[in-house]
N, C-alpha and C positions, 0 to 999 in steps of 0.2 A: 413459710419461713424455713422449714426443714430443708427444702431443696437448695437453700443458699448456704449451706454449710461449706466452709473452706473457701469462701469468696471474699473474705475481708480485705485482702490486699487489692483485689480488683476494684472493690467499691471505694476504697481510699483514693485510688488513682482517678476513678470516675468523678468522685466528688470534688477533687482538686481541679479537674478539667472544667467542671461547671462553675466553681468559684472563680476561675480565671476569666470567665466571661464578663464579670463585673469590670474588669480592666480592659475589655475589648480584645481579649486574646482567645480566639476560637481554636478548635482542634478537630481533626478527623480522627475518630475512634473506630478502629477495626476490631470487632469482637468475633473471633473464630473458634470453632470447636465442633466436635462430632454432633450428630443429631441426638437430641435429648440431653445434652450436657448442661443446659440451663442458661442459654444466651438470653432468651426472652425473659426468663425469671430475673436475671441479673439487671436488665434494663428496667423491669417493673419495680424492683426494689430501689433502684436509683431514683426513679420517679417518686416513689413513696417518701424517700428521705429528703429530696430537694425540690419537689414539685411546687412548693410554696414560693421558692426563690427563682424559678425559671419556667418558661412556657415549653411544654412538651407537645410536639406534633409527630404523627406517625404515618408511615406509608409502608405497604407490604408488597412483596413480590409473590406471585402465585405460580404453581407448577402447571400452567395451562400448556396445551400442545403447542401453541404459538403464543408467546407473551403479548399482552396488551402494551403497546409502546408508551413509555413514560407514565404508566399507571401509578406507581408509587409516588412519583413526583407530583402528579396531579392531586393525589390525596393530601400530600403535605401542603401544596399551594392552597387547596381548599380550606385546610385547617388553619393556615396562616392568614386567611383573608383574601387570598388571590392577589390583591393589590395591582390589578390591571394587567395580569399576565396573559390574558386570553389571546391577545394579538401576537404573542411571542412563541406560542407552542409550535406552529408550523414554520418557524424561521430559524435563524442562526442560533445554534446551541450555546454559543458564547454569550450572546445577549440574553438568552433564556436563563443561563446560570446566574448572570448578574442580577436579572430581575427577581429571580427566586431568592437569592441571598438578600436583596433589598427588602423583600416581603418578610423574610424571617427576622432581619435586623430590626424591622419596625416593631417587633414583639419581643425584643431582646430584654434580658438574656434568654436565648432560645436553644432548645435541644431538638434537633430533627433526627428522627430514627427511621432508618430503612431496614426492614427485616427480611431475612432470607434472600440476600443478594445473589446467592448461587443460582437463583431462577430469574435474575434480572435480564431485561432486554439490553442490547448494546447501547441504544440511545440513552436509556436511564443511566447506565454506568459512565457514558461519556460526560453527561451533565454532572454526575457525582464527582468525577475527576476534576472538572472545571471548578466546581464549588470548593473542593478540597484545597485548591491552590490559592483561594482567597480568604480562607478562614482565619489565617494567622492575625489579620488585622480587622476581624469582625467579631461581634459578641454572639457568635453562633457556634454550637458544637454539632457536628454531624456524626451520628453513630450508625455504623453499618454492621449488621450481623450476617454471618454466612457460615455454612458448613465447610470447614477447611478440607474435608475429605472429598468434597465435590467441586472445589474451586477450579481444578484443572479442566473440568468439563465445560467451563465457560471461559473462553480465551480472553474476552474483554475484562472479566473480573480478575483473571490472573494478571493482566496488564495493569489494572488499577492497583492491585496489591503490591506489584513490583515497582510501580511508578514513583511513589513518594518515600522510598526507603530512607533517603537521607534527610528528609524534612523534619525539623524540630517540632512542627505542629501536628505530628502524627503520633497517636497513641495506639499501640498494638497490644491486644489482650488475647491470649489463647487459653481458653478454659479447659482444664483437665478433669478427668473423672475423679470421683471421690476416693480418698484413701480407705483402707479397711477400717481405720478408726472412725472415719466419717460415716461409713455404712453402718458400723456398729451403733453409733449414736442414733441413727434413724431407726434401726431395727429393734433396738432394745425394748421399747414399749410393747411391741407386737410379739416378742418372744421368738422371732425368726432367727435361725442360725446365721449370724452375721458373716462368718468366714465363708460359708457356702454361698450366701447371697452376694458377697463381693466378688467371688470367683465366677459365678454364673452371669452376673450383670456387667462385669468389668468395671464396676464402680460408676456406671452411667446413672446419674440422678433420676432421670425419667424412669428407667427400668427398675431402679431400686424402689421408688415410690409406688409404681404400679404393682410390683410384686408384693409389697407389704399390703397394698389395698386389696389384693386378691385373697387376703385372708391367710397369708403365710405360705401359700403355694408359690412355687418358683416356675413361672411360665417359661415355656421353651422359646418364645418369640415375643416381639412387641405386639403382634396381632393377638396372641393369646392373652397378654396382659391387659390390653385395651378391652377386648371382648369380655374378659372376666369382670371388669368394672361395669361395662354396659349391660351385662346380663342381669344386673340387679334392678334395672329400670323396668317399668311396665311396658307392655306391648306397644301401647300408644306412643310412649316416650321414645322407644327404640325406632319406631317408624319415623318420627319427627327427626331424630338424630341422623337416621340414614338419609333423609332428604337434605338435611343441612350439609352432610358430608359430600353429597353429590354437587351441591351449589358451590362449595369451595371453603377455603380457610377463613374467609371473612364473609359473614352472612348477614344480609339486611333482613331484619325481622319481618318487614312487609313482604319481601320476596318469599321468605320461608312460609309465611301464612298463605300466600297465593299457591305455593307448591303443595303444602300440607295444611289444608284449612282447619280452623279451630285447634290450633296448636299451642295456644297460650299456656294451658296447664301442663302440657307435656314439656314445654320449654322450661318452665319453672322447675319441674322435676329433674330434668337433665342438668340444669344449672346447680341444683342442690346436690346432685350426685357427682358433680365434678367432671361430667362428660363434656358439657358445654361451658364456656366462660363468657362473660360480658366485658366488652371494652368500649366505653362510650355508648353510642347508640347501636353499635354493631355487636353481633354474636360471633363466636368463633370456637376454636378448640384449643385446649391447653398446649397442644403441639401438633404440627403437621403430621407427625407419626400417628397420632390418634385419628385424625381425619382419614388418612390413607387406609389404616386398618379397618375403620368402620365402612368406608366405601367399598373396599375389597370384600367385605363380608356380605354385601348385598348380592343376590343372584343376578347374573347378567341380564335376564329379561326385565326384572324389576328396575335394575339400574338404568337400562335404556329408557324405560317408561318414565323414570324420574327426570332424566335429562330432557326428555320431550316436554315434560311439564314445566321445567325451568325455561325452556325456549318459549313456550306459550306465555308464561308469566312475564318474561322479559319483553316480548313483543307487545303484550297488553299494556305494559308500562311505557310504551313508546320509547324503548331503550335505543340509544344510538351506539351502544357498545357492540359493534359488529364482530369484533374479535372474540368476545365472550360468547355471543350467539353462535358463531361458527363452531367454536369448541364444543358447546353442548349439543348442537344439532348433529355434528358428526358422531358423537358418542351415542346419540339417540338413534342413529341409523337413518336420519332424515337427510339423505344425500343431496337432493335438489336444494333443500333449504340451506344446508351447510355450504353448498357451492355459492348460492346467492349471497349469503352473509360473508363468506370468505372473499368474494369479489369486492364487496363494499369495504371489508376490513383492509384489503390490499390497497385500495385507493386511499383510505384513511392513513395507513402507515406510510405510504409514499409521500403524502402531503406533509407528514411530520418529519420526513427525512429518515424514517426507520426502514431502510431499504432491505435489510435482511428479513424483517417481518413481512414486508410487502411481497418479497419474492416467495416466501413460504406460504403466505395466504393465497397468492395467485396460483401457486402449484397445487394447493389444496382444491381451489375452485376448478381448475382444469381436470384434476383427478376425479372429482366427484360429480362434475357438471354434465350429466348425461343428456340434459335437455337444453343446453346452451344453444342459441342460434349462432349463425356464422359471425355476425358482427360482435356479439358478446365474446365468442371464443377468440376472435382476432384481437380485441382489446386486452383480454387476459394474457394472450401469448406475448403481445408487445410489452405489457407491463412486467411480465415475468422475465423476459429477455433483458429488458432495460435495468430492472432492479437487481436481478441475479448477477448481472455484469458488474454494476457499480458496488454491490455489496460483496463481491468476490465469493458468491455462493455458487458452486458447481458451474464453472465458466462454460464447460461443454454443453450444459443444459441451456445456457443463454443462447448459444449458437443454434441448438436444435429448436428452441422455441421461435427464434427469428425465422429459421428456414420453414417451419410449419406455418408461421404467420404469412409468409410469402405465398405458400400454397393456398391457404384459406382465402387470402385477398384475391389471388388470381382466379380461383373458382367463382368468386362473387363478382368479378369484374370491377373491383374496387381499386382504382389507380392510386388514390391517395393512401389507402391502407397498404398497398404494395410498396409504395415509395417509403412509407414510414418503416415497414418491415426491413427494407434494405438498409436504412439508416441504423436500425437496431442490430442487424447482422454485421455491419461494418464495425460498430462499437465492440461487439463481442469478439469478433475475429482479431481486432486490434489488441484487445486485452490478452489474447493468447499468442501474440507476436506473429500472427499470420498476416503480415502487413500487406502483402501483394493482393491477397484475396480481400482484405479490408478495403483497399483502394478500389478494386473492381466493384465491390458492393456499393461504395459511396458514389462512384460514377454512375452506376445503374440507378441509384436512388435519384440523383439529379436528373437523369434522362427521363425517368418515369414521371417525375413531378413537374417537369419543365412546363407542360401545358395542362396540368391537372386542375389549375384554378385555385390552389391553396398556397398563398404566398408564405404563410408561416412555416408550413412543412417544407416547402422548397428552400426557404432560408436555412432551416436546420440541416437539410441535406447538403446544401452548399457549404455550410460551416464545417460539416464533417469532412467533406472532400478537401477543403482548404487546409484544415488541421493536419490531415494525413500527408498531403503533399509537402507542407512546410516542415513537418517533423521528420519524414522518412525518405522522401523521394526528390522533389524538384522545387526548391524555394522560388525559382523564377516563375514557375507555373502558379504557385500559391499566390505570388504577388499579382499575377495577371488575373486570377480568379477572385482575389480578395475583395476589391471594391464592389463588384456586383453582389457578392454574398453579404457584405456589410450593409449595402443599400437595402437589400431585401429584408434583412433583420430589422433595420430601423423602420422601414415602412410597415412591417408587421407588428411593431411595438414590442419586439423580443429583446429586452435589455441583456439577458444572459447570453443569448446567441450573438448579439452584437459584440459583447465583450469577448466571447470565444473567438470570433473572427479577428478582432483587434489583436488578441494575443498571438494568433497564428501569423498575422501580417508582421508583427514585431519580431517574432522568431525568424521568419523568412528574411526580413531585412538584415537581421544579425548574421544569418547564414551567408549573406552576400557581402558581409564586411562593412555594412553601413552603420557608422557610429550613432546615427540618429535613432537607431532601434532602441537604444538604452533609454533615451528620454521618452520614447513612445511607451515602452513597457512600464516605466515608472508611473506615468500618467494612468495607464490601464490598471495597475495595481491599486492606485489610490481610488479609482472609480469603483473597482470591485469591492474594496473594503467598505467604502461609503454606502454601497448598495447592499451590504451584508450578504454577499454571495460567496460562501466558503469555497466551493469547487473552483470557481473562476479566480478567486484570490490565490488559492494554492497554486493553480496552474501558472498564473502570471509570475509569481515569485520564483518558481522553479525555472521558468524560461528566462527571467531577468538575470538570475545568477549564472545560468548556462551561457547566455549571450555575453555577459561580462567576461567570462572565461575565454570564449571564442575570440573576443576582441582584445584580450589581454588588458582589460581595464580593471586592474586589481583593486583599486580603491572602491569601485562600484561593487565588485564581488564581495569584499569584506563587509561593507555596510549592508548590502541587500541580504547577504547570507545570515548575518546576525539578526536582522529584522525578521527574516523568514523563519529561522529556527525558533525564535521566541513565539511567533505566531503558530507555527506547526506544532509546537509543544502544547499550545492551548487546544488546537484542533485534534491533536493526537493522530496526525497523518504520518504514519511511520515511513512508508516507502518514499514519499516526496521529501521528507526530512533527510533520509539517508542519501537521496540523490543530491540534495543541496550540499551535504557534507562532502560527498565525492567530488562535486564540481569545485568546491573551495579547495579540496586537497589537490586537485589538478592545478589550480592557480598557485598554490604553494610550491608544487613541483616546478612550475614555470619560473618561479622566483628563486629556485634552488634552496628553498627552505625544506629540505628533504626529510629531516627528522619529524617535522610536524605533519607532512604529507603521509609519511609512512605510518604514523599513528592511526590515521584514518584507514589506510589500505589494509592494515592488520586487524581491524576490528572484526571479531568473530560473531557469528550468529545473527548478522544483520540481513534484512530483506532488501536486495538491491534491484530486483525485478529486471527490466530490460538493460539496466546499466551494469550488470554483473560482468559482461565481457570487457567493458572499458576499465573497470576496476582491476581485473586480472591483468590486462595488458599494461596498464600504467604501473602496477606493482612490479610486474616482470621487467619493465623497462628500467625502473629505478634500480632493481637488483643488477641488471645487465650493465648499467653505467658503473656500478661499484665493482663489477667483476665476478658476480655470482654466476657460476656456470649453469646452474639449474634454472636461472631466471628466464633464459631464452625459451625454455619449454612452456613457461606460463604465457608468454606472448603468443606462441604457436597454438597453445590451448585456447586462448581467447579467439584467435582467428578461426580455429576449427568450429567453435560454437556458433560462429556467425556465417559460416561458409554457405549454408543453405537458405539464408535469410536475405531478401533483396537489400541492396546496398543503401546505407544512410550515412549520416555523419559519424555514427558509431564505427562503421567499417573504416572510414577515413582515419579516425584516431588509431585504430588497431593497425592499419596499413603503415602509418608513419612509424609506429613502434616496431613493426616487423623490419622495416628498412634500417632503422638505427640499430636494432639488436644485431642484425647480420653484420653491419659495419663494425660494431664494437667487437664482435667475435673474429674479425679479420676476414670475413667472407664478403669481400668487396663485390665480387661478381654476383653473389646472391642478392646483395643489397641493390645492385643495379637492376637486376631482373625484377625485384619487387617494385622499384620505382617505375620502371617502364610499364609494368602491368597496372600500377596505380594511376599513372598519368592518363591511361585510357579508360579508367573506371568512372562510375558515377560519383565517386568521392570528390572529383574535381568540381562538382556543383556546389560544394560547401566551402566557404572562404577559408576557414582555419586549416582543415586538412589539405586543401589545394595549395595554400601558401607553404605549409610545412613540407609537402611533397616536392614543390618546385625548388625549394632551397636544397633539399637532399639531392634532387636531380642535378643541380648545379655543382654540388660538392662531389658528385660522382661522375662529372664530366658531360652531363646532358644539358643542352641549352633549352630553357623553358621561358616562355614569355610570362611576365608577371600576371598572375590570375587576378580577376576583379576583386577588389577589396583587400588586396595584400597589404600588410602594414609596411611602414617606412623601411625598417631594417631588412625586410625580405626584398624589397625593391632594390635597395643598395646592393645586397648580396648578388642578386640576379644580374645587376649591371656591372658586377666586378669591382665595385667600390668598397673594398673590404674595410678600409679605415672608417668610413662613414657607417658602415654596417655595424662594426663593433660598438661605436659610440651610440648608435640608435638602439641596439639591443640593451645596452646598459641603461639607457633612459627608460626602457620598458621593464627594468628590474629583472633582466634575464641574463645573469652572469654566465651560465652554461652555454647559452646560444652565442653570447658575445665571444666566448673563448673559441668556439668552433668556427665563428665567422673569420677568425684570424688565420685559418688554415693556409690561405694563399699569401699571407702577409710576409713581412720581413722577419729576420731572425729575432729581433727584439720583441716584436709583437707575439711571435710564436713562443718565446720563453715565458712571457707574461701569461699567455693563455694556458700553458702547461702548469704554471704555478697556481692559477685559479682552479683548474681541474683537480690538482692535487689537494688544495685546501677543501674542496667540496667532497673529497673522498671518492672521486670518479676514477678509480684506478684503471678500469677497462678503457675509458675515454682517453686517458693519458697515453696508453699504449697505442690505441687506434690513431690518435693525433700524430704521434711520432711516426707510425707506419706511413701515414698519408703524406707527411712532410718528406720522408725518404723517397716515396714514389714520385712525388712531384719534382723533387730535385731542382735542377736549374729551370725547368719549365713550369715552375710553380705559378707563374702569372699568365700562362697561356689561357686563351679563351676556351670555352666549352665547345663540345662537338655537336653541331646541329644535326648531323647525319644520323646519329643514334636515335633521336626522337622521331625523325620523319621516316626512317626505314621501316617498311611494313612488317618485318620480322624482328625489329629491334636490334639489328646487327650494327656494330660500329663500322666506320669507314674501312678500317684495316681488315675487319672480319669479312666484309663484302669482297675486298680484294683477294683474300685467301680463298673464299668460296669460288670466285671466278677461276682461280688457279686450279682448284680441285675439279672443277667441271671439265678441265682439259685433260684430266687424268694424271696430273702432276703429283709426284711424291712430296713428302714433307721437305726433303732435301732440295728438291727442285723449286718448291715454293719459297723456301728460305733464300735460295740463291737469287730468284727472280725479284723478291721484294726486299732483299738486303736485311733479312732477319736471321736470328738464330733458329736452329731446328726446335729447340725447346719452346721458344716463343710461338712458333708455328703450331706446335702440338697443343699449346694452351688455347690458341685461337680456334683450332679444329674442335676441341672439346666444347668450347663455348657455342660454336655453330651448331653442333649436334644437339646440345641442350635446348637452344632457342628454337630449332626447327622441330624438336620432339622426335628425333630419329636415333637409331642405334649405331649406324655406321656411315662411312664416307660415301659409299655408293647410294645409300638411301637418302643422304643429305642432298646429293646432286640431283637425284630424281625429284625430291620434294621441292627443291629450289626451282627446277625447271617447271614443275607443275604450277608453282605460284608466281612464275614470271620474274624470279629474282636473278636468273642468269639466262643467257640466250639459249634457244633450242639447240639440240645436239647438231643438227645439220648446218648450224651457223657458227659453231665453235671453231676458232682458229686451230690449225694443226701445229704441234710443237715437236 
């Protein structure tokens, strides 16, 4: 009781939380504080006060080298009666959270306690977060204790602590050290100098109590305080306590008896001396600080021997806790055993979806496994590459493991293993945005597995290749390869792989402007959710929203984005959620709802992954439309970040932004050059950027055939039907595009367009529109120039005529006279020719033109 001084306020709040359970109102209770501040004691006192009115169940996290996935939740489920949760552990965490909450609610009112969450594995914390979001309407309180000074070392815990900040169903308690008055109240019976005790211990209740128990001495450390108490035990009891400390914070008495035989009397002595405590059928320590100090006091050789005895005892009990076995075996120095258990623990963890722990256990097995045969090493390398990649654990390591797996399989002549390794390599390279190498690896995987006789592995390799082509390279090729991959997946009975291929096919159809892609992706999303496949569900929704934006189907975007964000909030998939936010912001930009789009573009501290250049380009483009001189640099920065990456639809988006940004700044020639370069680039494989670039080509005087999948207003603009184009853009909720479509229109349409741009706040666009109208003059309705697009150097018809004149040795004055131009205009044309040919002077331009066959050879030039 003494350790609970100055905790009345916290206990009042906790008791109120338990009382609210009778009305079906649960809470997440976060109890933080430094080590030894009394978090466990606080929960214990709460149970003593209200245990008759509520069911208490406990689960604890332990400081193992690699945590046991979901261990504290399994303890809670077991204490709650399980209620059929066995089938849910290796499945969807959302379903697991619902099942666990149902099991707890069956024993309502219930208080579930998870202690020491700073050591929790990510899977446990994911489920805790999902539980927390459902407590408000459930007769269950979830109490989570953690060391707040260690929370930052666990990123998922930090995310959990920040996630429910605004929720009314969250109670946050931060326990503070005792005041000097509190220390004095504790110290008074012992006669210890309270002021000095408060100063030395900092008011930490654990240290205060241990110091008093040490007979008035003031230990210099926690270790000294603990050992002072333990020193009063008999030798036998100290041996048993040391064995218990090696086992862990929660000690099964039967396991302790196996490690330290005939320990009954010694255990009773340790309990009486306050070194061990009993909690239900389990033994433990009053605090993890006690266990740590006792374990560290054991000599290294004896500690290793005790760990070895723990391994023997666990194996004898036919334990399936491979993670715990691997932990003790490594500390015992049993490298081969540790490797064997770690390999099994890695498989266990991957089956549970605990990919970080799977990767760490596979790494441990590879590091310690000196006697692994080639097939065992291959499987571990593949598991490590696969799980490290998806868990974002050292992505470079994922690449290295895949490459080593290729070498191992090649030495063994294992074609299937080699193909699987190339699939793993493709995934790891893709995560690092090395997309060209990823495609090469996927192609190699398909080639290796084509006649290897394993339909399932071939299907997975084909799915990987289709995904890469659809996302980054060639949608048409993805559609050509897709049916075979889908057929292979279905023949092999691989539901996840079949869905993966279906998503890629839907995306590829969207990239080609096929409106049916949206219906296909909606059906795939439904199938993925019904099959409880989180990864495929997330990927489908991301691509559904993206495709809706590409097709300018804004109603689909709004509905799918809202559904996706709710779902991703449950799954806590940060980067996919941010991608959906960005895609919807682009839809808002298309609809000229710029303030809403800007709010997303301006969000700091978000992880955008591969979409970062698109965000920067769109943000810069919005600023450029408004007249922000610095905004153009953002667009150029986005392009610079993508310049060395093989072209995908991302590049197309940024290319369009570059063209418009140059035009807005009055650099019409620069905009034209960007268009000409883009029209010859892989960006034209993707319907949306191809259509946008074609329109800008038309506006800049280049005739472009409508690309496949171009929307109706684009087709009208390219056909010169500006009135229909304006109306069609308006039907697509695109007032900015509708205004620009009026560029070649009559004066009335132009005035209306300028008014729209002014109302949008597009000052730079207003100025650019007026400049273009002045340039067009009476020739505003002239058709575009086909010659510019088809010319091999991108020269206009007039520039070609000037170049031919230059080849005769004519001066600017002579060229002006021959072509009926001003000398100033000729000088502009000459400058453009030099830039397009990439040369510095007139003579070099003529030489380059002759080398490229743009003008007749010198001996055929007419004399003037």
